[in-house]
Z-matrix of the N, CA and C atoms (Angstrom, degrees):
N
C 1 1.566
C 2 1.540 1 112.00
N 3 1.332 2 113.50 1 112.81
C 4 1.423 3 119.77 2 177.77
C 5 1.536 4 109.81 3 -76.20
N 6 1.196 5 120.88 4 121.51
C 7 1.529 6 125.33 5 -179.13
C 8 1.434 7 106.92 6 -109.05
N 9 1.403 8 116.71 7 156.28
C 10 1.315 9 121.36 8 173.41
C 11 1.593 10 115.75 9 -123.51
N 12 1.227 11 113.66 10 146.87
C 13 1.507 12 119.07 11 -175.55
C 14 1.507 13 105.28 12 -91.89
N 15 1.406 14 115.56 13 -164.15
C 16 1.411 15 120.56 14 175.85
C 17 1.446 16 111.28 15 -67.24
N 18 1.220 17 118.58 16 -39.93
C 19 1.446 18 124.42 17 174.73
C 20 1.441 19 111.94 18 -110.99
N 21 1.257 20 117.06 19 109.74
C 22 1.603 21 118.04 20 -173.90
C 23 1.463 22 114.35 21 -71.88
N 24 1.366 23 127.69 22 -13.85
C 25 1.354 24 126.69 23 -178.69
C 26 1.561 25 112.92 24 -94.68
N 27 1.285 26 117.03 25 -1.12
C 28 1.543 27 116.55 26 -179.92
C 29 1.482 28 108.15 27 -87.17
N 30 1.338 29 112.78 28 159.23
C 31 1.448 30 117.80 29 174.51
C 32 1.503 31 109.28 30 -73.72
N 33 1.279 32 118.30 31 161.96
C 34 1.537 33 121.74 32 -179.47
C 35 1.499 34 108.93 33 -56.02
N 36 1.214 35 121.86 34 -42.46
C 37 1.470 36 130.18 35 -170.35
C 38 1.489 37 108.89 36 -60.49
N 39 1.461 38 117.89 37 -33.97
C 40 1.408 39 129.22 38 176.24
C 41 1.467 40 111.56 39 -81.40
N 42 1.335 41 119.48 40 -46.18
C 43 1.369 42 121.00 41 -167.24
C 44 1.626 43 109.32 42 -80.76
N 45 1.349 44 118.01 43 -8.76
C 46 1.358 45 121.81 44 178.04
C 47 1.521 46 110.22 45 -75.31
N 48 1.319 47 115.73 46 -23.80
C 49 1.479 48 119.83 47 -177.16
C 50 1.541 49 110.62 48 -71.70
N 51 1.349 50 119.58 49 -6.58
C 52 1.354 51 124.13 50 -179.31
C 53 1.597 52 112.64 51 -115.36
N 54 1.244 53 116.78 52 152.55
C 55 1.542 54 120.37 53 175.86
C 56 1.550 55 105.97 54 -65.71
N 57 1.212 56 122.21 55 130.02
C 58 1.386 57 128.06 56 170.50
C 59 1.531 58 116.35 57 -73.37
N 60 1.370 59 113.42 58 114.73
C 61 1.465 60 112.95 59 -178.68
C 62 1.536 61 109.34 60 -94.39
N 63 1.365 62 111.48 61 141.72
C 64 1.456 63 117.00 62 -178.15
C 65 1.567 64 108.55 63 -61.52
N 66 1.299 65 110.73 64 162.32
C 67 1.484 66 119.31 65 179.74
C 68 1.635 67 108.48 66 -70.11
N 69 1.263 68 113.23 67 -33.58
C 70 1.451 69 117.38 68 -175.59
C 71 1.595 70 108.20 69 -70.39
N 72 1.325 71 115.99 70 -50.53
C 73 1.504 72 125.68 71 177.21
C 74 1.632 73 111.09 72 -52.33
N 75 1.438 74 106.91 73 -49.63
C 76 1.487 75 114.40 74 -171.84
C 77 1.535 76 110.83 75 -66.69
N 78 1.420 77 118.94 76 -42.97
C 79 1.289 78 122.96 77 -178.20
C 80 1.428 79 123.04 78 -84.45
N 81 1.324 80 114.25 79 -32.44
C 82 1.486 81 124.82 80 173.73
C 83 1.468 82 119.49 81 -91.45
N 84 1.358 83 118.43 82 -39.07
C 85 1.466 84 119.05 83 -174.42
C 86 1.414 85 117.29 84 -104.24
N 87 1.277 86 117.44 85 -36.03
C 88 1.580 87 123.16 86 -160.96
C 89 1.492 88 115.01 87 -102.28
N 90 1.428 89 118.56 88 -20.80
C 91 1.364 90 119.28 89 -171.32
C 92 1.617 91 106.42 90 -122.25
N 93 1.321 92 110.23 91 135.97
C 94 1.487 93 114.31 92 179.92
C 95 1.563 94 114.99 93 -69.00
N 96 1.277 95 112.09 94 140.19
C 97 1.481 96 116.77 95 179.02
C 98 1.496 97 115.38 96 -93.99
N 99 1.365 98 118.19 97 157.78
C 100 1.526 99 115.66 98 174.37
C 101 1.578 100 99.29 99 -163.69
N 102 1.336 101 112.63 100 166.90
C 103 1.450 102 123.12 101 172.58
C 104 1.474 103 107.64 102 -78.09
N 105 1.393 104 112.86 103 172.55
C 106 1.489 105 115.76 104 179.48
C 107 1.489 106 105.74 105 -78.90
N 108 1.350 107 122.12 106 -36.46
C 109 1.573 108 125.16 107 170.76
C 110 1.563 109 105.60 108 -50.51
N 111 1.276 110 115.65 109 -57.95
C 112 1.603 111 112.55 110 -174.60
C 113 1.501 112 110.01 111 -64.29
N 114 1.272 113 120.18 112 -29.14
C 115 1.463 114 122.28 113 174.52
C 116 1.629 115 113.53 114 -60.73
N 117 1.342 116 109.57 115 -45.93
C 118 1.448 117 116.83 116 172.95
C 119 1.546 118 116.09 117 -58.36
N 120 1.141 119 115.46 118 -34.44
C 121 1.554 120 121.89 119 -178.91
C 122 1.473 121 118.12 120 -89.98
N 123 1.428 122 112.28 121 -13.08
C 124 1.426 123 124.87 122 -175.90
C 125 1.547 124 110.45 123 -60.26
N 126 1.366 125 119.37 124 138.91
C 127 1.508 126 123.25 125 174.26
C 128 1.430 127 106.60 126 -120.00
N 129 1.424 128 124.69 127 3.64
C 130 1.273 129 126.42 128 -177.73
C 131 1.541 130 112.72 129 -92.80
N 132 1.300 131 120.72 130 129.05
C 133 1.376 132 117.24 131 171.52
C 134 1.501 133 119.20 132 -81.26
N 135 1.323 134 116.98 133 140.10
C 136 1.442 135 119.90 134 -173.24
C 137 1.436 136 112.66 135 158.84
N 138 1.327 137 119.16 136 -170.61
C 139 1.612 138 120.64 137 177.53
C 140 1.532 139 106.94 138 -111.97
N 141 1.308 140 108.59 139 137.59
C 142 1.469 141 115.20 140 178.67
C 143 1.595 142 105.66 141 -132.03
N 144 1.256 143 120.22 142 157.83
C 145 1.429 144 123.85 143 165.46
C 146 1.473 145 118.42 144 -108.94
N 147 1.323 146 115.02 145 132.26
C 148 1.487 147 122.56 146 177.74
C 149 1.547 148 105.90 147 -121.73
N 150 1.350 149 109.47 148 151.48
C 151 1.410 150 120.92 149 170.66
C 152 1.503 151 115.92 150 -116.92
N 153 1.384 152 116.84 151 141.36
C 154 1.407 153 115.09 152 -175.89
C 155 1.544 154 109.78 153 -173.28
N 156 1.315 155 120.32 154 -172.12
C 157 1.351 156 128.15 155 -174.73
C 158 1.594 157 99.40 156 -117.20
N 159 1.385 158 121.04 157 144.78
C 160 1.448 159 124.36 158 174.42
C 161 1.558 160 102.68 159 -81.78
N 162 1.257 161 105.40 160 117.88
C 163 1.510 162 112.86 161 -179.78
C 164 1.612 163 109.85 162 -82.83
N 165 1.265 164 118.38 163 -37.57
C 166 1.493 165 120.38 164 -176.04
C 167 1.572 166 109.99 165 -173.94
N 168 1.349 167 110.90 166 156.11
C 169 1.403 168 116.52 167 172.38
C 170 1.631 169 104.85 168 -81.86
N 171 1.314 170 114.25 169 144.23
C 172 1.484 171 118.81 170 -178.28
C 173 1.546 172 104.96 171 -94.56
N 174 1.324 173 112.79 172 122.96
C 175 1.512 174 123.28 173 177.85
C 176 1.468 175 110.39 174 -75.64
N 177 1.237 176 118.54 175 74.02
C 178 1.539 177 118.76 176 -178.36
C 179 1.489 178 108.04 177 -148.04
N 180 1.341 179 115.97 178 110.77
C 181 1.461 180 120.03 179 179.09
C 182 1.555 181 116.43 180 76.02
N 183 1.277 182 119.28 181 173.79
C 184 1.412 183 119.58 182 -174.63
C 185 1.673 184 109.00 183 -77.53
N 186 1.213 185 113.46 184 159.59
C 187 1.516 186 116.16 185 178.31
C 188 1.478 187 115.88 186 -89.72
N 189 1.290 188 116.53 187 2.21
C 190 1.360 189 122.72 188 -178.74
C 191 1.575 190 112.35 189 -137.16
N 192 1.292 191 120.61 190 171.17
C 193 1.511 192 120.15 191 174.18
C 194 1.559 193 103.30 192 -156.47
N 195 1.334 194 111.04 193 157.59
C 196 1.388 195 117.03 194 -178.90
C 197 1.579 196 109.06 195 -91.14
N 198 1.361 197 112.16 196 134.85
C 199 1.453 198 117.05 197 -172.64
C 200 1.498 199 115.13 198 -136.69
N 201 1.265 200 116.81 199 149.28
C 202 1.506 201 129.26 200 177.72
C 203 1.572 202 100.89 201 -69.56
N 204 1.317 203 109.83 202 167.83
C 205 1.468 204 116.98 203 179.82
C 206 1.640 205 110.44 204 -70.00
N 207 1.392 206 114.45 205 -14.53
C 208 1.532 207 120.11 206 172.97
C 209 1.424 208 112.54 207 -75.65
N 210 1.340 209 117.86 208 -18.60
C 211 1.509 210 123.69 209 -177.39
C 212 1.449 211 115.59 210 107.25
N 213 1.361 212 115.21 211 -17.61
C 214 1.456 213 118.10 212 -175.81
C 215 1.455 214 112.70 213 -76.96
N 216 1.415 215 111.76 214 144.49
C 217 1.471 216 114.15 215 -179.13
C 218 1.555 217 113.11 216 -66.01
N 219 1.342 218 118.65 217 143.80
C 220 1.380 219 125.54 218 176.50
C 221 1.579 220 113.65 219 -120.53
N 222 1.304 221 114.00 220 152.90
C 223 1.462 222 119.43 221 177.22
C 224 1.519 223 105.73 222 -123.71
N 225 1.335 224 115.75 223 149.80
C 226 1.464 225 121.67 224 170.68
C 227 1.504 226 113.05 225 -62.96
N 228 1.475 227 115.80 226 131.76
C 229 1.348 228 115.37 227 168.85
C 230 1.486 229 110.77 228 -140.25
N 231 1.368 230 109.51 229 123.87
C 232 1.432 231 118.31 230 -179.73
C 233 1.587 232 110.90 231 63.30
N 234 1.319 233 116.59 232 37.41
C 235 1.514 234 123.89 233 178.71
C 236 1.490 235 110.32 234 76.96
N 237 1.253 236 122.84 235 13.54
C 238 1.491 237 123.41 236 171.17
C 239 1.398 238 109.60 237 -143.64
N 240 1.391 239 120.50 238 165.58
C 241 1.456 240 128.06 239 179.48
C 242 1.454 241 112.94 240 -90.67
N 243 1.257 242 123.28 241 131.95
C 244 1.460 243 122.34 242 175.99
C 245 1.624 244 107.84 243 -129.68
N 246 1.344 245 110.16 244 139.70
C 247 1.373 246 118.35 245 179.66
C 248 1.477 247 113.10 246 -105.48
N 249 1.390 248 119.84 247 113.79
C 250 1.455 249 126.96 248 -174.08
C 251 1.565 250 108.62 249 -64.14
N 252 1.388 251 112.90 250 -37.78
C 253 1.533 252 114.12 251 -178.44
C 254 1.499 253 108.99 252 -67.68
N 255 1.303 254 125.11 253 -50.76
C 256 1.414 255 127.33 254 -174.17
C 257 1.532 256 107.68 255 -77.86
N 258 1.201 257 123.16 256 -25.50
C 259 1.449 258 124.51 257 -175.39
C 260 1.498 259 120.64 258 76.47
N 261 1.395 260 115.31 259 25.41
C 262 1.418 261 119.28 260 -177.98
C 263 1.628 262 113.12 261 -150.49
N 264 1.398 263 113.56 262 160.73
C 265 1.455 264 110.42 263 178.88
C 266 1.519 265 112.00 264 -73.33
N 267 1.248 266 112.04 265 152.00
C 268 1.698 267 119.67 266 -178.36
C 269 1.456 268 107.72 267 -105.94
N 270 1.314 269 114.06 268 129.97
C 271 1.414 270 121.04 269 178.03
C 272 1.585 271 113.34 270 -104.14
N 273 1.346 272 115.28 271 -27.44
C 274 1.355 273 122.14 272 172.65
C 275 1.665 274 109.57 273 -106.97
N 276 1.382 275 111.49 274 102.45
C 277 1.344 276 113.16 275 -176.86
C 278 1.576 277 110.13 276 -94.28
N 279 1.351 278 116.28 277 134.89
C 280 1.506 279 116.41 278 174.81
C 281 1.485 280 120.56 279 -108.31
N 282 1.379 281 117.75 280 131.03
C 283 1.408 282 112.89 281 172.96
C 284 1.497 283 117.26 282 -75.10
N 285 1.378 284 117.65 283 141.02
C 286 1.534 285 115.48 284 -177.52
C 287 1.600 286 104.68 285 -142.07
N 288 1.340 287 107.66 286 146.89
C 289 1.501 288 118.79 287 -179.67
C 290 1.524 289 113.39 288 -62.43
N 291 1.314 290 115.77 289 141.49
C 292 1.406 291 123.04 290 170.66
C 293 1.588 292 105.66 291 -149.38
N 294 1.280 293 117.24 292 96.20
C 295 1.450 294 122.81 293 -169.80
C 296 1.593 295 117.36 294 -122.39
N 297 1.261 296 116.61 295 128.89
C 298 1.428 297 119.60 296 176.00
C 299 1.464 298 113.70 297 -95.84
N 300 1.316 299 119.74 298 125.33
C 301 1.470 300 122.98 299 177.05
C 302 1.492 301 112.21 300 -117.07
N 303 1.303 302 122.78 301 155.63
C 304 1.407 303 130.40 302 164.96
C 305 1.553 304 110.39 303 -101.84
N 306 1.364 305 110.85 304 117.22
C 307 1.513 306 116.85 305 179.73
C 308 1.558 307 104.37 306 -110.59
N 309 1.287 308 113.96 307 149.04
C 310 1.535 309 122.72 308 175.94
C 311 1.566 310 105.52 309 -135.96
N 312 1.317 311 104.94 310 149.31
C 313 1.466 312 122.56 311 168.48
C 314 1.529 313 109.48 312 -130.71
N 315 1.335 314 116.27 313 -168.96
C 316 1.567 315 119.21 314 -179.42
C 317 1.394 316 112.72 315 -71.38
N 318 1.253 317 118.85 316 -13.90
C 319 1.502 318 121.18 317 179.60
C 320 1.583 319 117.94 318 -99.83
N 321 1.370 320 112.95 319 -18.50
C 322 1.450 321 109.03 320 -179.34
C 323 1.547 322 105.11 321 164.00
N 324 1.311 323 119.93 322 -162.28
C 325 1.529 324 123.37 323 179.00
C 326 1.544 325 105.99 324 -148.39
N 327 1.378 326 113.71 325 159.29
C 328 1.330 327 129.07 326 -177.24
C 329 1.479 328 116.40 327 -144.17
N 330 1.289 329 121.38 328 161.00
C 331 1.382 330 128.45 329 171.96
C 332 1.567 331 113.00 330 -95.48
N 333 1.329 332 111.43 331 122.09
C 334 1.607 333 115.57 332 -178.95
C 335 1.558 334 112.27 333 -119.00
N 336 1.274 335 119.22 334 138.90
C 337 1.330 336 123.09 335 174.40
C 338 1.539 337 115.60 336 -95.25
N 339 1.266 338 122.51 337 129.41
C 340 1.488 339 126.35 338 -178.90
C 341 1.422 340 106.67 339 -123.58
N 342 1.374 341 115.36 340 127.12
C 343 1.453 342 120.82 341 179.54
C 344 1.517 343 114.20 342 -101.40
N 345 1.278 344 123.43 343 -162.28
C 346 1.418 345 123.79 344 -159.97
C 347 1.506 346 110.79 345 -65.90
N 348 1.280 347 123.15 346 -45.42
C 349 1.510 348 122.06 347 -173.14
C 350 1.536 349 108.09 348 -70.78
N 351 1.286 350 121.30 349 -34.20
C 352 1.481 351 120.56 350 -176.99
C 353 1.517 352 110.59 351 -74.78
N 354 1.377 353 116.47 352 -38.54
C 355 1.479 354 115.46 353 -178.08
C 356 1.645 355 104.11 354 -73.61
N 357 1.313 356 118.47 355 -42.06
C 358 1.436 357 116.57 356 -174.21
C 359 1.526 358 110.60 357 -65.81
N 360 1.353 359 112.49 358 -26.48
C 361 1.615 360 113.32 359 171.30
C 362 1.397 361 110.92 360 -65.74
N 363 1.326 362 125.09 361 -44.56
C 364 1.389 363 129.51 362 -170.75
C 365 1.540 364 110.66 363 -75.06
N 366 1.302 365 124.84 364 -39.33
C 367 1.461 366 127.84 365 179.99
C 368 1.456 367 114.29 366 -96.41
N 369 1.336 368 118.27 367 -3.65
C 370 1.427 369 125.56 368 175.77
C 371 1.556 370 112.20 369 56.18
N 372 1.397 371 112.33 370 39.16
C 373 1.415 372 122.36 371 -177.72
C 374 1.358 373 113.03 372 -155.37
N 375 1.468 374 122.12 373 131.66
C 376 1.386 375 122.80 374 174.44
C 377 1.479 376 120.29 375 -67.99
N 378 1.307 377 119.94 376 156.28
C 379 1.447 378 120.17 377 176.37
C 380 1.519 379 113.15 378 -61.16
N 381 1.304 380 120.07 379 -33.27
C 382 1.393 381 124.08 380 -177.68
C 383 1.654 382 108.23 381 -65.56
N 384 1.305 383 110.75 382 -39.78
C 385 1.586 384 116.82 383 177.90
C 386 1.581 385 107.56 384 -67.62
N 387 1.133 386 116.09 385 -43.08
C 388 1.560 387 114.25 386 -178.33
C 389 1.530 388 110.18 387 -72.36
N 390 1.319 389 114.28 388 -41.59
C 391 1.469 390 117.00 389 172.34
C 392 1.524 391 114.64 390 -50.50
N 393 1.293 392 112.57 391 -38.17
C 394 1.582 393 113.99 392 -172.66
C 395 1.492 394 103.51 393 -76.13
N 396 1.335 395 125.45 394 -26.48
C 397 1.395 396 123.30 395 -178.24
C 398 1.535 397 117.31 396 -85.71
N 399 1.323 398 120.67 397 -18.08
C 400 1.435 399 130.10 398 174.24
C 401 1.356 400 118.50 399 -97.46
N 402 1.403 401 118.32 400 -13.88
C 403 1.481 402 116.81 401 -159.96
C 404 1.635 403 112.68 402 -71.03
N 405 1.450 404 113.40 403 -2.25
C 406 1.390 405 108.64 404 168.31
C 407 1.497 406 120.72 405 -88.83
N 408 1.315 407 111.31 406 -3.45
C 409 1.388 408 121.16 407 176.42
C 410 1.557 409 113.38 408 -95.87
N 411 1.315 410 115.88 409 101.05
C 412 1.435 411 118.16 410 -177.87
C 413 1.440 412 120.57 411 -57.94
N 414 1.347 413 112.55 412 -31.70
C 415 1.643 414 115.27 413 -179.54
C 416 1.456 415 104.47 414 -73.02
N 417 1.352 416 125.12 415 -41.90
C 418 1.394 417 120.00 416 -177.40
C 419 1.501 418 113.22 417 -70.81
N 420 1.375 419 115.69 418 -43.61
C 421 1.480 420 113.10 419 174.00
C 422 1.468 421 120.83 420 -63.70
N 423 1.276 422 118.99 421 -23.63
C 424 1.413 423 123.56 422 176.24
C 425 1.559 424 114.96 423 -82.07
N 426 1.399 425 112.83 424 -14.64
C 427 1.394 426 120.92 425 170.84
C 428 1.503 427 110.30 426 102.21
N 429 1.381 428 118.35 427 4.93
C 430 1.465 429 123.37 428 -177.45
C 431 1.536 430 110.69 429 -66.46
N 432 1.342 431 112.86 430 -29.57
C 433 1.400 432 118.99 431 179.72
C 434 1.496 433 111.09 432 -146.19
N 435 1.413 434 116.35 433 152.70
C 436 1.433 435 121.19 434 -173.00
C 437 1.579 436 106.03 435 -88.08
N 438 1.351 437 117.24 436 146.04
C 439 1.496 438 120.05 437 171.84
C 440 1.510 439 110.29 438 -56.98
N 441 1.386 440 115.54 439 151.36
C 442 1.361 441 125.90 440 -177.26
C 443 1.556 442 109.74 441 -51.57
N 444 1.314 443 120.69 442 -47.02
C 445 1.388 444 130.85 443 -171.17
C 446 1.587 445 105.54 444 -56.52
N 447 1.288 446 118.62 445 -36.52
C 448 1.456 447 121.79 446 -168.49
C 449 1.728 448 101.08 447 -76.52
N 450 1.309 449 117.54 448 -33.08
C 451 1.507 450 118.76 449 -173.92
C 452 1.597 451 103.93 450 -68.58
N 453 1.202 452 119.31 451 -7.84
C 454 1.496 453 120.79 452 174.44
C 455 1.519 454 113.44 453 -72.74
N 456 1.344 455 116.19 454 -19.40
C 457 1.414 456 118.81 455 175.41
C 458 1.487 457 117.03 456 -70.08
N 459 1.288 458 119.08 457 -22.00
C 460 1.424 459 126.10 458 178.64
C 461 1.534 460 109.16 459 -58.32
N 462 1.362 461 114.86 460 131.75
C 463 1.488 462 127.17 461 174.32
C 464 1.638 463 101.27 462 76.03
N 465 1.200 464 124.35 463 12.88
C 466 1.444 465 125.96 464 175.96
C 467 1.562 466 105.83 465 -80.48
N 468 1.454 467 114.34 466 137.07
C 469 1.373 468 117.74 467 172.97
C 470 1.508 469 112.32 468 -91.44
N 471 1.328 470 115.05 469 128.79
C 472 1.436 471 113.27 470 -174.58
C 473 1.619 472 110.26 471 -137.45
N 474 1.253 473 114.70 472 159.55
C 475 1.469 474 125.20 473 165.72
C 476 1.474 475 109.81 474 -103.45
N 477 1.333 476 118.51 475 126.15
C 478 1.370 477 122.30 476 -173.72
C 479 1.646 478 108.70 477 -119.32
N 480 1.385 479 119.58 478 124.15
C 481 1.314 480 121.29 479 173.99
C 482 1.588 481 109.30 480 -94.72
N 483 1.288 482 110.28 481 112.40
C 484 1.579 483 114.82 482 -164.54
C 485 1.451 484 108.08 483 -108.70
N 486 1.369 485 117.84 484 136.90
C 487 1.416 486 124.26 485 172.71
C 488 1.640 487 107.04 486 -97.62
N 489 1.314 488 113.17 487 122.36
C 490 1.471 489 118.48 488 -175.78
C 491 1.520 490 115.62 489 -82.79
N 492 1.408 491 110.72 490 -11.57
C 493 1.459 492 116.39 491 -175.28
C 494 1.530 493 112.26 492 -62.87
N 495 1.288 494 122.53 493 132.09
C 496 1.541 495 120.97 494 -175.83
C 497 1.517 496 108.01 495 -62.83
N 498 1.314 497 115.01 496 142.94
C 499 1.383 498 124.45 497 178.64
C 500 1.517 499 111.12 498 -80.14
N 501 1.405 500 115.26 499 -36.77
C 502 1.544 501 114.55 500 178.28
C 503 1.493 502 113.01 501 88.69
N 504 1.332 503 120.83 502 9.11
C 505 1.510 504 120.17 503 -175.46
C 506 1.607 505 102.07 504 -123.08
N 507 1.258 506 116.82 505 131.45
C 508 1.529 507 124.37 506 -170.98
C 509 1.520 508 102.06 507 -56.93
N 510 1.320 509 128.59 508 -41.24
C 511 1.531 510 126.37 509 -166.25
C 512 1.575 511 105.35 510 -69.75
N 513 1.358 512 122.33 511 -12.78
C 514 1.399 513 124.58 512 -178.15
C 515 1.520 514 115.31 513 -107.46
N 516 1.394 515 108.82 514 -3.24
C 517 1.537 516 111.97 515 -179.98
C 518 1.537 517 113.66 516 -58.36
N 519 1.380 518 107.63 517 136.83
C 520 1.570 519 110.36 518 -177.52
C 521 1.569 520 113.99 519 84.91
N 522 1.346 521 114.27 520 0.09
C 523 1.515 522 112.99 521 -176.66
C 524 1.513 523 107.44 522 -117.26
N 525 1.268 524 111.89 523 166.69
C 526 1.491 525 122.06 524 174.61
C 527 1.566 526 110.27 525 -114.04
N 528 1.473 527 115.13 526 132.17
C 529 1.393 528 119.80 527 -175.59
C 530 1.418 529 106.55 528 -85.57
N 531 1.406 530 121.83 529 131.02
C 532 1.467 531 124.56 530 176.88
C 533 1.443 532 111.05 531 -93.25
N 534 1.192 533 118.29 532 121.48
C 535 1.528 534 128.44 533 -178.24
C 536 1.518 535 114.34 534 -82.35
N 537 1.404 536 112.35 535 -35.44
C 538 1.527 537 123.22 536 -176.55
C 539 1.554 538 109.59 537 -160.53
N 540 1.337 539 116.58 538 153.51
C 541 1.287 540 121.79 539 -172.17
C 542 1.535 541 113.66 540 -141.16
N 543 1.243 542 119.84 541 144.86
C 544 1.444 543 124.60 542 -178.32
C 545 1.505 544 115.61 543 -138.60
N 546 1.329 545 117.71 544 128.33
C 547 1.519 546 122.20 545 178.40
C 548 1.536 547 112.68 546 -121.99
N 549 1.275 548 114.44 547 11.89
C 550 1.527 549 124.49 548 178.53
C 551 1.461 550 105.24 549 -63.24
N 552 1.416 551 120.43 550 115.22
C 553 1.464 552 121.82 551 175.48
C 554 1.526 553 115.53 552 -57.99
N 555 1.378 554 121.09 553 -29.87
C 556 1.456 555 122.48 554 -178.57
C 557 1.507 556 106.29 555 -70.12
N 558 1.383 557 118.42 556 -47.09
C 559 1.538 558 118.01 557 -178.12
C 560 1.382 559 109.88 558 -74.57
N 561 1.327 560 120.30 559 -22.59
C 562 1.565 561 117.93 560 172.55
C 563 1.496 562 107.91 561 -67.03
N 564 1.356 563 114.15 562 -43.45
C 565 1.552 564 120.76 563 -179.72
C 566 1.490 565 108.19 564 -56.97
N 567 1.157 566 114.70 565 -44.68
C 568 1.642 567 119.50 566 -174.65
C 569 1.526 568 107.43 567 -65.63
N 570 1.384 569 115.42 568 -42.78
C 571 1.410 570 122.14 569 177.64
C 572 1.470 571 114.22 570 -58.21
N 573 1.304 572 118.69 571 -48.88
C 574 1.501 573 128.97 572 175.01
C 575 1.444 574 117.09 573 -64.64
N 576 1.326 575 113.83 574 -36.22
C 577 1.525 576 120.65 575 -172.34
C 578 1.559 577 106.07 576 -129.38
N 579 1.236 578 122.14 577 96.18
C 580 1.466 579 121.15 578 176.85
C 581 1.417 580 120.11 579 -50.59
N 582 1.397 581 116.77 580 -23.45
C 583 1.455 582 124.98 581 177.67
C 584 1.450 583 114.27 582 -89.77
N 585 1.287 584 117.76 583 3.47
C 586 1.591 585 124.75 584 -168.56
C 587 1.587 586 100.90 585 -60.33
N 588 1.356 587 110.21 586 134.18
C 589 1.474 588 119.78 587 169.22
C 590 1.516 589 109.90 588 -127.89
N 591 1.395 590 116.86 589 113.55
C 592 1.443 591 120.02 590 -171.99
C 593 1.543 592 109.04 591 -67.29
N 594 1.297 593 119.37 592 -17.52
C 595 1.523 594 119.58 593 -175.84
C 596 1.555 595 109.39 594 -94.39
N 597 1.336 596 117.69 595 -3.22
C 598 1.459 597 119.09 596 -173.81
C 599 1.544 598 105.22 597 -109.27
N 600 1.348 599 112.67 598 120.75
C 601 1.503 600 121.08 599 179.79
C 602 1.473 601 111.48 600 -56.18
N 603 1.372 602 118.95 601 -26.56
C 604 1.506 603 121.91 602 -170.43
C 605 1.537 604 106.93 603 -92.40
N 606 1.259 605 119.57 604 1.06
C 607 1.508 606 122.44 605 -179.71
C 608 1.641 607 106.87 606 -73.14
N 609 1.324 608 122.04 607 151.51
C 610 1.497 609 121.58 608 0.89
C 611 1.610 610 111.53 609 -77.46
N 612 1.230 611 113.25 610 142.71
C 613 1.519 612 123.32 611 177.09
C 614 1.588 613 110.90 612 -75.61
N 615 1.233 614 115.51 613 145.65
C 616 1.439 615 119.15 614 167.44
C 617 1.515 616 115.99 615 -115.77
N 618 1.280 617 117.09 616 136.77
C 619 1.377 618 120.17 617 -177.97
C 620 1.621 619 110.30 618 -74.31
C-alpha cells in the first residue's frame, strides 16, 4: 500500500519528521478548495484543492527520471551520477515517476505535474516495478510513449492538492505541482457534497 505524507514529493526520511495528516482531513478540512479556473487566475501562493477528471496524459518529456536515494533528480557527470544535494556520487540510481496530466472540471482545464509518490499511490505500483516491466520497449523507455498502466489514469476522477508557488524551472512553466492526490470515492463524495454521509443510503443530501 503506497501511503502519502503531508508533502507527497518528499522522501520518506523527510516526511517522517512531520505528523501525517489523513486524506480526509487534508482534502476536506484543512486545505482551501477552488475551481481550476480560479486556480489559473489566482495570484496567491499556497495550497488549494481542486476536483476534476483526468482528460489526458501530456506528451511532453519522459515519464520517469533518475534519482538519488534522497529523491532528487540526478544527471550523469563524467560517466557517473552525482547528487548535488547529497554532495557525492550515486551508485544505486532509482527511477521515479514524473508525469504531466491534463485535468478538467466544469470551469476549465489545467496541466498538473505528479511525481513519484502521487503516481505510485494512484496506480498502486512503484516506478521501479513499472520500469522493469517496460524496459524491453525502447519507445517507452525513452519517453516517446507512456506505459499502458499510466493510460489507465485517463477519465479518472481525482482530488489534487496543488501548490501554487512557482517552481522556477522552464519545463514546469504553466503547470501546477501536485503535493497530494486522492481518488477515494467517499472523500470525493464529501468534497462534492458538504452534507455527504457515508453511512446514509440517501447521501449525498441536497439542501
